[in-house]
N, C-alpha and C positions, 0 to 999 in steps of 0.2 A: 145521670138519668137519661135513659134512651127512649125516644119516641119512634113510632112507626107511622109515617104519613103517606097515604095513598094519593097520588097525583095523576090525573088523567093524562095519558100519553106514555106512562111508564108501566112496564110489565110487573115490576115489583115495587112495594112501598119503599120510600126513602127512610133509612134508619138514621136518626138524627140525635146527636148529643146536645143536651141543654142542662143548665143548672137545676139542681133539685128544687131550690126555692130562691126567691128574690133576695131574701136575707143572706143566704149563703153566697150568692153572687156579689152582693154589696160588700160583704166582709172580704171576699177574695180580691175584689177590685181595689179596695182601700189598702189591703196589705201589700199589693203590688205597686201602689202609687198611681193607679189608673183612675180616670175621672168618673166613669159611670158603668153600671152593669147592664145597660140597655140591650146589648147583644147577647146576653146570657140565656134568654128565653126566645122561643120561636114566636114570631109575630104573624098575625093573619096576612099582613101585606106581603110578607116573604113568600107565603103560599101562593098568593095571587101572581107575584112576579115569576115564581117558578113555573106555574101553570101557563102563563103567557109566553115565557121563553120556549117551553116545549111546544106550544101551539105554533110558534114562529118557525119551528124546526131548526134547532141549533146544530144538527149533525154536521160535523166537519168545520164548524165555526170556532172562532176565538171569543171567549166571554170574559169580561172584566166586571166584577161585582164590587161596587163601592159601598162600604158599610155593611159587610157581610153578616155580622152578628153570628148566628148559629151556622150560617153557610147553606141554608136550605136551597136558595136559588142556584148557588154554585154547584152543589152536589147534584141537584136535579139536572143541571146543564150537562155535567159529566156523564150522568146516567143516560141522558138523552143523546149522547154521541158527540158532544163538543170535542173538538180536537185539542184545545188548550183552554184551561180555566184558571184565572187568577182572582182569588178572593182577597179583598183588602179590607182593613178596618183599622181604626186608630188604637184599638185594644189588641195587644198581643195575645191575650187570653182568648178572645173571639177568633182570631186567626188560627190559633192552634186547635181550637174546638172544631172549626170548619174543616181543616185538613184531616183531623181524626175522624170526623163523620164521613168524609169521602172514602177514607181507607176502610171504614166499617162496611161500606157498600161495595168494596172491591175496586174503587177508582182512585186515581191520583189527581189532585188539584194542587196548584201552587197557592201559597198564602203569604202575604207580606203586610207589614205595618205601613199604613198610609193614612194620613189625615187630610180629608178633603177641605178642611177649614183653613189650611195653610196656603200661602200663595206660591204654590209650586205646580208645575204642569202634571197632568195625569201620567202615570207610568206608561211608557210606550217604547217602541224600538228606538225612537229618536231621543227619548229622555228616560232611560231605564233606571230611575232612582225612586226610592221609597223612604219613609221616615215619618216621625210625628214630633210633637213638642218635647218629648222625653228622650228621643234618640237623635243621633246625627243622621244626616242623609246617607244612604248606603245603596250600593248596587245589589239587587237581589240575585240569588243564584239562578233563577229562571231567566235572567236577562242574557245569560251566556249562550 
């Protein structure tokens, strides 16, 4: 299901992929062994974060989104001229959806599985590792 979301500061609306329904999202998450479908739908807070990022002028900046869900903030940052965007979520489905939404808008973002609830440092140049409770720690391709 595709949404079109106009955000102040962007010339074009963000084309965003989300689950058709909460029921569909729940079934998909459970079939993949994931914990919850919270990132399957666009949240009002994501819109506010995206708008704030654009207001702060992310052109040329690096953006790390923790708990990207649909990836609205990450996609908006890419459309706003961010140099590098890494969208993370503990759900691999959310990460794939965020990356696909960026491509739908003609932009590239990186997406990796990362669970902020684990006791590991944030992904960075000094600690370029991602993972969640279901995966081993791994070095993402964007760390090279």
